[in-house]
C-alpha positions, 0 to 999 in steps of 0.5 A: 750535217750532224755531229755523227755525220749522218743526215737522215732523209725526209723519207727516212723521217717520214717512214719512222713517223708512219710507225706512230699510230693514232691509238683510238683508230689504230691508223698511222698518223702519216697516213691519216694526214696529221703530219704537216711538215718535217724539218731536219737541222743539225741533229734536230727534227721539227715536226709540225702536226695536228690531232684528229680533234682539239680535244683529243685526250691522247695527244700527249701519247701521240706526241711522245711516240713521235718523239721516241720513234724519231730519236731512233733514227741515226743522226737525230739528237733531238725532236720538237713536235709542235701541235697546231690547229691550222689548217684544221684536219680534214680526213676527206682531203688530208688522209691517204686513200687507204685510210679513207677506205678504212674510215668509210669516207667516200 
């Protein structure tokens, strides 16, 4: 339990991350399938995610927004956003159906 006594649920954390948009395509990083894991431990949230490409110039912006959004959640004292490249992001298998439609992936 955190010092404030508030322990956010996985769903609360996921919903907050869903507010973060990829600035290039204006779609949620959660719906895009970029977020691989969210863990909460005694006030610290660890997010494991990827980007649409290793050369994504807006990676620091997305990482910063994820940090800022999660810090708004009661019970969150710190956030660690880890960018990983394995498994490689594949929108055909990782994105939501709505995102696939928006991107024209059938």
